[in-house]
PDB file of N, CA, C, O and CB in Angstrom:
ATOM      1  N   MET A   1    -147.618  28.471-192.899  1.00  0.00           N
ATOM      2  CA  MET A   1    -148.706  27.516-192.972  1.00  0.00           C
ATOM      3  C   MET A   1    -149.921  28.050-192.248  1.00  0.00           C
ATOM      4  O   MET A   1    -149.792  28.690-191.204  1.00  0.00           O
ATOM      5  CB  MET A   1    -148.287  26.174-192.390  1.00  0.00           C
ATOM      6  N   GLY A   2    -151.085  27.798-192.780  1.00  0.00           N
ATOM      7  CA  GLY A   2    -152.308  28.234-192.128  1.00  0.00           C
ATOM      8  C   GLY A   2    -152.915  27.116-191.297  1.00  0.00           C
ATOM      9  O   GLY A   2    -152.477  25.966-191.336  1.00  0.00           O
ATOM     10  N   VAL A   3    -153.908  27.486-190.569  1.00  0.00           N
ATOM     11  CA  VAL A   3    -154.636  26.525-189.748  1.00  0.00           C
ATOM     12  C   VAL A   3    -155.894  26.124-190.499  1.00  0.00           C
ATOM     13  O   VAL A   3    -156.585  26.979-191.052  1.00  0.00           O
ATOM     14  CB  VAL A   3    -154.982  27.116-188.340  1.00  0.00           C
ATOM     15  N   ASP A   4    -156.196  24.833-190.525  1.00  0.00           N
ATOM     16  CA  ASP A   4    -157.362  24.353-191.259  1.00  0.00           C
ATOM     17  C   ASP A   4    -158.664  24.869-190.678  1.00  0.00           C
ATOM     18  O   ASP A   4    -159.578  25.218-191.424  1.00  0.00           O
ATOM     19  CB  ASP A   4    -157.380  22.851-191.275  1.00  0.00           C
ATOM     20  N   SER A   5    -158.762  24.922-189.354  1.00  0.00           N
ATOM     21  CA  SER A   5    -159.990  25.394-188.729  1.00  0.00           C
ATOM     22  C   SER A   5    -159.692  25.904-187.331  1.00  0.00           C
ATOM     23  O   SER A   5    -158.620  25.658-186.778  1.00  0.00           O
ATOM     24  CB  SER A   5    -161.047  24.276-188.681  1.00  0.00           C
ATOM     25  N   ALA A   6    -160.650  26.615-186.774  1.00  0.00           N
ATOM     26  CA  ALA A   6    -160.498  27.110-185.407  1.00  0.00           C
ATOM     27  C   ALA A   6    -160.356  25.945-184.439  1.00  0.00           C
ATOM     28  O   ALA A   6    -159.640  26.052-183.442  1.00  0.00           O
ATOM     29  CB  ALA A   6    -161.696  27.994-185.009  1.00  0.00           C
ATOM     30  N   GLY A   7    -161.021  24.845-184.717  1.00  0.00           N
ATOM     31  CA  GLY A   7    -160.908  23.666-183.858  1.00  0.00           C
ATOM     32  C   GLY A   7    -159.498  23.108-183.844  1.00  0.00           C
ATOM     33  O   GLY A   7    -158.982  22.744-182.787  1.00  0.00           O
ATOM     34  N   ASP A   8    -158.860  23.036-185.028  1.00  0.00           N
ATOM     35  CA  ASP A   8    -157.476  22.570-185.103  1.00  0.00           C
ATOM     36  C   ASP A   8    -156.564  23.500-184.320  1.00  0.00           C
ATOM     37  O   ASP A   8    -155.671  23.049-183.603  1.00  0.00           O
ATOM     38  CB  ASP A   8    -157.011  22.473-186.567  1.00  0.00           C
ATOM     39  N   PHE A   9    -156.792  24.795-184.460  1.00  0.00           N
ATOM     40  CA  PHE A   9    -156.014  25.804-183.750  1.00  0.00           C
ATOM     41  C   PHE A   9    -156.117  25.588-182.241  1.00  0.00           C
ATOM     42  O   PHE A   9    -155.103  25.566-181.544  1.00  0.00           O
ATOM     43  CB  PHE A   9    -156.492  27.221-184.126  1.00  0.00           C
ATOM     44  N   ALA A  10    -157.327  25.433-181.745  1.00  0.00           N
ATOM     45  CA  ALA A  10    -157.549  25.270-180.310  1.00  0.00           C
ATOM     46  C   ALA A  10    -156.961  23.960-179.808  1.00  0.00           C
ATOM     47  O   ALA A  10    -156.348  23.925-178.741  1.00  0.00           O
ATOM     48  CB  ALA A  10    -159.042  25.330-179.992  1.00  0.00           C
ATOM     49  N   GLU A  11    -157.141  22.884-180.563  1.00  0.00           N
ATOM     50  CA  GLU A  11    -156.614  21.590-180.124  1.00  0.00           C
ATOM     51  C   GLU A  11    -155.094  21.614-180.044  1.00  0.00           C
ATOM     52  O   GLU A  11    -154.515  21.081-179.097  1.00  0.00           O
ATOM     53  CB  GLU A  11    -157.071  20.477-181.071  1.00  0.00           C
ATOM     54  N   THR A  12    -154.446  22.223-181.024  1.00  0.00           N
ATOM     55  CA  THR A  12    -152.994  22.325-181.009  1.00  0.00           C
ATOM     56  C   THR A  12    -152.533  23.135-179.806  1.00  0.00           C
ATOM     57  O   THR A  12    -151.595  22.741-179.113  1.00  0.00           O
ATOM     58  CB  THR A  12    -152.484  22.959-182.307  1.00  0.00           C
ATOM     59  N   ALA A  13    -153.178  24.246-179.561  1.00  0.00           N
ATOM     60  CA  ALA A  13    -152.807  25.097-178.431  1.00  0.00           C
ATOM     61  C   ALA A  13    -153.037  24.393-177.102  1.00  0.00           C
ATOM     62  O   ALA A  13    -152.245  24.553-176.173  1.00  0.00           O
ATOM     63  CB  ALA A  13    -153.594  26.401-178.469  1.00  0.00           C
ATOM     64  N   LYS A  14    -154.099  23.627-177.001  1.00  0.00           N
ATOM     65  CA  LYS A  14    -154.404  22.928-175.743  1.00  0.00           C
ATOM     66  C   LYS A  14    -153.330  21.924-175.372  1.00  0.00           C
ATOM     67  O   LYS A  14    -153.110  21.670-174.187  1.00  0.00           O
ATOM     68  CB  LYS A  14    -155.742  22.221-175.846  1.00  0.00           C
ATOM     69  N   ARG A  15    -152.654  21.345-176.361  1.00  0.00           N
ATOM     70  CA  ARG A  15    -151.621  20.341-176.084  1.00  0.00           C
ATOM     71  C   ARG A  15    -150.288  20.964-175.688  1.00  0.00           C
ATOM     72  O   ARG A  15    -149.401  20.255-175.213  1.00  0.00           O
ATOM     73  CB  ARG A  15    -151.423  19.457-177.295  1.00  0.00           C
ATOM     74  N   ASP A  16    -150.127  22.257-175.869  1.00  0.00           N
ATOM     75  CA  ASP A  16    -148.873  22.933-175.532  1.00  0.00           C
ATOM     76  C   ASP A  16    -148.968  23.468-174.110  1.00  0.00           C
ATOM     77  O   ASP A  16    -149.779  24.349-173.823  1.00  0.00           O
ATOM     78  CB  ASP A  16    -148.564  24.085-176.538  1.00  0.00           C
ATOM     79  N   SER A  17    -148.134  22.929-173.219  1.00  0.00           N
ATOM     80  CA  SER A  17    -148.202  23.304-171.801  1.00  0.00           C
ATOM     81  C   SER A  17    -147.928  24.780-171.571  1.00  0.00           C
ATOM     82  O   SER A  17    -148.347  25.333-170.554  1.00  0.00           O
ATOM     83  CB  SER A  17    -147.220  22.483-171.001  1.00  0.00           C
ATOM     84  N   ARG A  18    -147.233  25.428-172.496  1.00  0.00           N
ATOM     85  CA  ARG A  18    -146.947  26.860-172.323  1.00  0.00           C
ATOM     86  C   ARG A  18    -148.192  27.718-172.457  1.00  0.00           C
ATOM     87  O   ARG A  18    -148.169  28.901-172.117  1.00  0.00           O
ATOM     88  CB  ARG A  18    -145.914  27.312-173.335  1.00  0.00           C
ATOM     89  N   PHE A  19    -149.278  27.136-172.947  1.00  0.00           N
ATOM     90  CA  PHE A  19    -150.513  27.884-173.132  1.00  0.00           C
ATOM     91  C   PHE A  19    -151.617  27.408-172.196  1.00  0.00           C
ATOM     92  O   PHE A  19    -152.798  27.642-172.448  1.00  0.00           O
ATOM     93  CB  PHE A  19    -150.974  27.773-174.567  1.00  0.00           C
ATOM     94  N   GLN A  20    -151.226  26.742-171.120  1.00  0.00           N
ATOM     95  CA  GLN A  20    -152.204  26.212-170.180  1.00  0.00           C
ATOM     96  C   GLN A  20    -152.141  26.948-168.846  1.00  0.00           C
ATOM     97  O   GLN A  20    -151.067  27.307-168.364  1.00  0.00           O
ATOM     98  CB  GLN A  20    -151.980  24.720-169.967  1.00  0.00           C
ATOM     99  N   ALA A  21    -153.283  27.156-168.281  1.00  0.00           N
ATOM    100  CA  ALA A  21    -153.386  27.667-166.915  1.00  0.00           C
ATOM    101  C   ALA A  21    -153.882  26.509-166.062  1.00  0.00           C
ATOM    102  O   ALA A  21    -154.766  25.767-166.489  1.00  0.00           O
ATOM    103  CB  ALA A  21    -154.352  28.927-166.817  1.00  0.00           C
ATOM    104  N   PRO A  22    -153.330  26.341-164.866  1.00  0.00           N
ATOM    105  CA  PRO A  22    -153.779  25.224-164.026  1.00  0.00           C
ATOM    106  C   PRO A  22    -155.295  25.268-163.824  1.00  0.00           C
ATOM    107  O   PRO A  22    -155.836  26.262-163.340  1.00  0.00           O
ATOM    108  CB  PRO A  22    -153.062  25.256-162.661  1.00  0.00           C
ATOM    109  N   GLY A  23    -155.963  24.194-164.195  1.00  0.00           N
ATOM    110  CA  GLY A  23    -157.402  24.086-164.022  1.00  0.00           C
ATOM    111  C   GLY A  23    -158.211  25.013-164.909  1.00  0.00           C
ATOM    112  O   GLY A  23    -159.420  25.150-164.721  1.00  0.00           O
ATOM    113  N   SER A  24    -157.571  25.643-165.860  1.00  0.00           N
ATOM    114  CA  SER A  24    -158.264  26.613-166.712  1.00  0.00           C
ATOM    115  C   SER A  24    -158.091  26.242-168.169  1.00  0.00           C
ATOM    116  O   SER A  24    -157.567  25.178-168.498  1.00  0.00           O
ATOM    117  CB  SER A  24    -157.745  28.038-166.460  1.00  0.00           C
ATOM    118  N   GLY A  25    -158.531  27.118-169.022  1.00  0.00           N
ATOM    119  CA  GLY A  25    -158.422  26.898-170.453  1.00  0.00           C
ATOM    120  C   GLY A  25    -157.153  27.485-171.031  1.00  0.00           C
ATOM    121  O   GLY A  25    -156.129  27.608-170.358  1.00  0.00           O
ATOM    122  N   LEU A  26    -157.252  27.837-172.282  1.00  0.00           N
ATOM    123  CA  LEU A  26    -156.125  28.332-173.065  1.00  0.00           C
ATOM    124  C   LEU A  26    -155.757  29.759-172.687  1.00  0.00           C
ATOM    125  O   LEU A  26    -156.606  30.650-172.712  1.00  0.00           O
ATOM    126  CB  LEU A  26    -156.444  28.257-174.545  1.00  0.00           C
ATOM    127  N   ILE A  27    -154.495  29.976-172.337  1.00  0.00           N
ATOM    128  CA  ILE A  27    -153.978  31.334-172.143  1.00  0.00           C
ATOM    129  C   ILE A  27    -152.545  31.374-172.650  1.00  0.00           C
ATOM    130  O   ILE A  27    -151.878  30.341-172.711  1.00  0.00           O
ATOM    131  CB  ILE A  27    -154.054  31.770-170.638  1.00  0.00           C
ATOM    132  N   ALA A  28    -152.078  32.537-173.008  1.00  0.00           N
ATOM    133  CA  ALA A  28    -150.676  32.723-173.368  1.00  0.00           C
ATOM    134  C   ALA A  28    -149.952  33.196-172.119  1.00  0.00           C
ATOM    135  O   ALA A  28    -150.322  34.217-171.538  1.00  0.00           O
ATOM    136  CB  ALA A  28    -150.506  33.745-174.556  1.00  0.00           C
ATOM    137  N   LEU A  29    -148.932  32.474-171.701  1.00  0.00           N
ATOM    138  CA  LEU A  29    -148.225  32.822-170.476  1.00  0.00           C
ATOM    139  C   LEU A  29    -147.467  34.129-170.637  1.00  0.00           C
ATOM    140  O   LEU A  29    -146.848  34.381-171.671  1.00  0.00           O
ATOM    141  CB  LEU A  29    -147.267  31.705-170.077  1.00  0.00           C
ATOM    142  N   ALA A  30    -147.521  34.944-169.617  1.00  0.00           N
ATOM    143  CA  ALA A  30    -146.905  36.271-169.662  1.00  0.00           C
ATOM    144  C   ALA A  30    -145.390  36.193-169.743  1.00  0.00           C
ATOM    145  O   ALA A  30    -144.761  37.121-170.252  1.00  0.00           O
ATOM    146  CB  ALA A  30    -147.310  37.077-168.445  1.00  0.00           C
ATOM    147  N   ASP A  31    -144.783  35.114-169.257  1.00  0.00           N
ATOM    148  CA  ASP A  31    -143.320  35.039-169.271  1.00  0.00           C
ATOM    149  C   ASP A  31    -142.749  34.536-170.591  1.00  0.00           C
ATOM    150  O   ASP A  31    -141.528  34.484-170.743  1.00  0.00           O
ATOM    151  CB  ASP A  31    -142.851  34.147-168.162  1.00  0.00           C
ATOM    152  N   GLU A  32    -143.592  34.165-171.546  1.00  0.00           N
ATOM    153  CA  GLU A  32    -143.093  33.795-172.870  1.00  0.00           C
ATOM    154  C   GLU A  32    -142.686  35.069-173.606  1.00  0.00           C
ATOM    155  O   GLU A  32    -143.439  36.043-173.613  1.00  0.00           O
ATOM    156  CB  GLU A  32    -144.171  32.995-173.682  1.00  0.00           C
ATOM    157  N   PRO A  33    -141.494  35.075-174.233  1.00  0.00           N
ATOM    158  CA  PRO A  33    -141.055  36.280-174.938  1.00  0.00           C
ATOM    159  C   PRO A  33    -141.992  36.665-176.080  1.00  0.00           C
ATOM    160  O   PRO A  33    -142.248  37.850-176.291  1.00  0.00           O
ATOM    161  CB  PRO A  33    -139.654  36.080-175.478  1.00  0.00           C
ATOM    162  N   ASP A  34    -142.496  35.706-176.802  1.00  0.00           N
ATOM    163  CA  ASP A  34    -143.447  35.973-177.883  1.00  0.00           C
ATOM    164  C   ASP A  34    -144.405  34.794-177.986  1.00  0.00           C
ATOM    165  O   ASP A  34    -144.180  33.878-178.776  1.00  0.00           O
ATOM    166  CB  ASP A  34    -142.710  36.216-179.244  1.00  0.00           C
ATOM    167  N   PRO A  35    -145.472  34.814-177.191  1.00  0.00           N
ATOM    168  CA  PRO A  35    -146.367  33.652-177.154  1.00  0.00           C
ATOM    169  C   PRO A  35    -146.996  33.316-178.500  1.00  0.00           C
ATOM    170  O   PRO A  35    -147.302  32.151-178.753  1.00  0.00           O
ATOM    171  CB  PRO A  35    -147.454  33.888-176.155  1.00  0.00           C
ATOM    172  N   TRP A  36    -147.197  34.303-179.371  1.00  0.00           N
ATOM    173  CA  TRP A  36    -147.819  34.011-180.669  1.00  0.00           C
ATOM    174  C   TRP A  36    -146.860  33.261-181.570  1.00  0.00           C
ATOM    175  O   TRP A  36    -147.289  32.401-182.340  1.00  0.00           O
ATOM    176  CB  TRP A  36    -148.277  35.301-181.354  1.00  0.00           C
ATOM    177  N   ASP A  37    -145.560  33.568-181.494  1.00  0.00           N
ATOM    178  CA  ASP A  37    -144.592  32.793-182.272  1.00  0.00           C
ATOM    179  C   ASP A  37    -144.519  31.360-181.762  1.00  0.00           C
ATOM    180  O   ASP A  37    -144.392  30.419-182.546  1.00  0.00           O
ATOM    181  CB  ASP A  37    -143.201  33.448-182.213  1.00  0.00           C
ATOM    182  N   VAL A  38    -144.602  31.199-180.439  1.00  0.00           N
ATOM    183  CA  VAL A  38    -144.602  29.857-179.855  1.00  0.00           C
ATOM    184  C   VAL A  38    -145.812  29.084-180.351  1.00  0.00           C
ATOM    185  O   VAL A  38    -145.694  27.927-180.754  1.00  0.00           O
ATOM    186  CB  VAL A  38    -144.598  29.925-178.307  1.00  0.00           C
ATOM    187  N   LEU A  39    -146.967  29.718-180.323  1.00  0.00           N
ATOM    188  CA  LEU A  39    -148.191  29.061-180.775  1.00  0.00           C
ATOM    189  C   LEU A  39    -148.117  28.729-182.265  1.00  0.00           C
ATOM    190  O   LEU A  39    -148.504  27.635-182.673  1.00  0.00           O
ATOM    191  CB  LEU A  39    -149.409  29.948-180.492  1.00  0.00           C
ATOM    192  N   LEU A  40    -147.628  29.653-183.069  1.00  0.00           N
ATOM    193  CA  LEU A  40    -147.488  29.405-184.505  1.00  0.00           C
ATOM    194  C   LEU A  40    -146.554  28.224-184.757  1.00  0.00           C
ATOM    195  O   LEU A  40    -146.823  27.387-185.618  1.00  0.00           O
ATOM    196  CB  LEU A  40    -146.961  30.664-185.224  1.00  0.00           C
ATOM    197  N   GLU A  41    -145.460  28.158-184.005  1.00  0.00           N
ATOM    198  CA  GLU A  41    -144.521  27.043-184.146  1.00  0.00           C
ATOM    199  C   GLU A  41    -145.215  25.713-183.848  1.00  0.00           C
ATOM    200  O   GLU A  41    -145.034  24.739-184.580  1.00  0.00           O
ATOM    201  CB  GLU A  41    -143.309  27.235-183.208  1.00  0.00           C
ATOM    202  N   ARG A  42    -145.998  25.672-182.787  1.00  0.00           N
ATOM    203  CA  ARG A  42    -146.713  24.444-182.424  1.00  0.00           C
ATOM    204  C   ARG A  42    -147.760  24.076-183.474  1.00  0.00           C
ATOM    205  O   ARG A  42    -147.949  22.899-183.781  1.00  0.00           O
ATOM    206  CB  ARG A  42    -147.382  24.604-181.052  1.00  0.00           C
ATOM    207  N   ILE A  43    -148.425  25.061-184.013  1.00  0.00           N
ATOM    208  CA  ILE A  43    -149.422  24.798-185.057  1.00  0.00           C
ATOM    209  C   ILE A  43    -148.743  24.211-186.288  1.00  0.00           C
ATOM    210  O   ILE A  43    -149.239  23.251-186.878  1.00  0.00           O
ATOM    211  CB  ILE A  43    -150.187  26.094-185.430  1.00  0.00           C
ATOM    212  N   GLU A  44    -147.608  24.787-186.676  1.00  0.00           N
ATOM    213  CA  GLU A  44    -146.884  24.276-187.835  1.00  0.00           C
ATOM    214  C   GLU A  44    -146.405  22.848-187.595  1.00  0.00           C
ATOM    215  O   GLU A  44    -146.456  22.017-188.503  1.00  0.00           O
ATOM    216  CB  GLU A  44    -145.696  25.183-188.163  1.00  0.00           C
ATOM    217  N   GLN A  45    -145.938  22.554-186.371  1.00  0.00           N
ATOM    218  CA  GLN A  45    -145.509  21.194-186.051  1.00  0.00           C
ATOM    219  C   GLN A  45    -146.678  20.220-186.143  1.00  0.00           C
ATOM    220  O   GLN A  45    -146.541  19.123-186.684  1.00  0.00           O
ATOM    221  CB  GLN A  45    -144.887  21.143-184.651  1.00  0.00           C
ATOM    222  N   GLU A  46    -147.817  20.623-185.615  1.00  0.00           N
ATOM    223  CA  GLU A  46    -148.998  19.757-185.658  1.00  0.00           C
ATOM    224  C   GLU A  46    -149.462  19.541-187.093  1.00  0.00           C
ATOM    225  O   GLU A  46    -149.853  18.431-187.457  1.00  0.00           O
ATOM    226  CB  GLU A  46    -150.137  20.357-184.820  1.00  0.00           C
ATOM    227  N   GLN A  47    -149.424  20.585-187.909  1.00  0.00           N
ATOM    228  CA  GLN A  47    -149.824  20.429-189.309  1.00  0.00           C
ATOM    229  C   GLN A  47    -148.875  19.486-190.038  1.00  0.00           C
ATOM    230  O   GLN A  47    -149.311  18.688-190.868  1.00  0.00           O
ATOM    231  CB  GLN A  47    -149.861  21.793-190.017  1.00  0.00           C
ATOM    232  N   ALA A  48    -147.583  19.570-189.737  1.00  0.00           N
ATOM    233  CA  ALA A  48    -146.619  18.663-190.359  1.00  0.00           C
ATOM    234  C   ALA A  48    -146.926  17.221-189.966  1.00  0.00           C
ATOM    235  O   ALA A  48    -146.846  16.321-190.802  1.00  0.00           O
ATOM    236  CB  ALA A  48    -145.177  19.038-189.952  1.00  0.00           C
ATOM    237  N   ARG A  49    -147.278  16.995-188.693  1.00  0.00           N
ATOM    238  CA  ARG A  49    -147.652  15.644-188.248  1.00  0.00           C
ATOM    239  C   ARG A  49    -148.920  15.168-188.957  1.00  0.00           C
ATOM    240  O   ARG A  49    -149.009  14.015-189.379  1.00  0.00           O
ATOM    241  CB  ARG A  49    -147.860  15.617-186.717  1.00  0.00           C
ATOM    242  N   MET A  50    -149.891  16.063-189.083  1.00  0.00           N
ATOM    243  CA  MET A  50    -151.144  15.698-189.747  1.00  0.00           C
ATOM    244  C   MET A  50    -150.893  15.344-191.213  1.00  0.00           C
ATOM    245  O   MET A  50    -151.468  14.386-191.730  1.00  0.00           O
ATOM    246  CB  MET A  50    -152.167  16.850-189.643  1.00  0.00           C
ATOM    247  N   MET A  51    -150.041  16.113-191.878  1.00  0.00           N
ATOM    248  CA  MET A  51    -149.727  15.844-193.283  1.00  0.00           C
ATOM    249  C   MET A  51    -148.993  14.514-193.418  1.00  0.00           C
ATOM    250  O   MET A  51    -149.252  13.752-194.350  1.00  0.00           O
ATOM    251  CB  MET A  51    -148.878  16.987-193.879  1.00  0.00           C
ATOM    252  N   ALA A  52    -148.075  14.232-192.488  1.00  0.00           N
ATOM    253  CA  ALA A  52    -147.342  12.967-192.522  1.00  0.00           C
ATOM    254  C   ALA A  52    -148.296  11.791-192.322  1.00  0.00           C
ATOM    255  O   ALA A  52    -148.174  10.770-192.997  1.00  0.00           O
ATOM    256  CB  ALA A  52    -146.239  12.952-191.445  1.00  0.00           C
ATOM    257  N   ARG A  53    -149.244  11.933-191.396  1.00  0.00           N
ATOM    258  CA  ARG A  53    -150.242  10.873-191.179  1.00  0.00           C
ATOM    259  C   ARG A  53    -151.086  10.676-192.432  1.00  0.00           C
ATOM    260  O   ARG A  53    -151.393   9.545-192.808  1.00  0.00           O
ATOM    261  CB  ARG A  53    -151.152  11.213-189.971  1.00  0.00           C
ATOM    262  N   HIS A  54    -151.457  11.770-193.071  1.00  0.00           N
ATOM    263  CA  HIS A  54    -152.267  11.693-194.290  1.00  0.00           C
ATOM    264  C   HIS A  54    -151.500  10.950-195.392  1.00  0.00           C
ATOM    265  O   HIS A  54    -152.061  10.092-196.074  1.00  0.00           O
ATOM    266  CB  HIS A  54    -152.663  13.116-194.771  1.00  0.00           C
ATOM    267  N   ARG A  55    -150.218  11.284-195.559  1.00  0.00           N
ATOM    268  CA  ARG A  55    -149.400  10.605-196.572  1.00  0.00           C
ATOM    269  C   ARG A  55    -149.248   9.125-196.232  1.00  0.00           C
ATOM    270  O   ARG A  55    -149.277   8.280-197.127  1.00  0.00           O
ATOM    271  CB  ARG A  55    -148.010  11.271-196.686  1.00  0.00           C
ATOM    272  N   TRP A  56    -149.086   8.804-194.953  1.00  0.00           N
ATOM    273  CA  TRP A  56    -148.924   7.419-194.521  1.00  0.00           C
ATOM    274  C   TRP A  56    -150.182   6.611-194.836  1.00  0.00           C
ATOM    275  O   TRP A  56    -150.103   5.449-195.236  1.00  0.00           O
ATOM    276  CB  TRP A  56    -148.609   7.357-193.012  1.00  0.00           C
ATOM    277  N   ASN A  57    -151.347   7.242-194.650  1.00  0.00           N
ATOM    278  CA  ASN A  57    -152.617   6.551-194.874  1.00  0.00           C
ATOM    279  C   ASN A  57    -152.981   6.422-196.350  1.00  0.00           C
ATOM    280  O   ASN A  57    -153.868   5.642-196.697  1.00  0.00           O
ATOM    281  CB  ASN A  57    -153.719   7.273-194.151  1.00  0.00           C
ATOM    282  N   ASP A  58    -152.317   7.165-197.215  1.00  0.00           N
ATOM    283  CA  ASP A  58    -152.638   7.106-198.653  1.00  0.00           C
ATOM    284  C   ASP A  58    -152.106   5.866-199.312  1.00  0.00           C
ATOM    285  O   ASP A  58    -152.295   5.676-200.513  1.00  0.00           O
ATOM    286  CB  ASP A  58    -152.092   8.310-199.363  1.00  0.00           C
TER     287      ASP A  58
END
């Protein structure tokens, strides 16, 4: 699944605590085995939620 926009990408990443630095912005934590797979997983989950909301509102 792709990301609709850079804003969606950033918002999804901001909600994932694994990509947060205390008092800072978005970072990928060094102790994650594959931070990009983690981020992709979160993006896909968020897109699934967005699609479900869209279907619910139709």
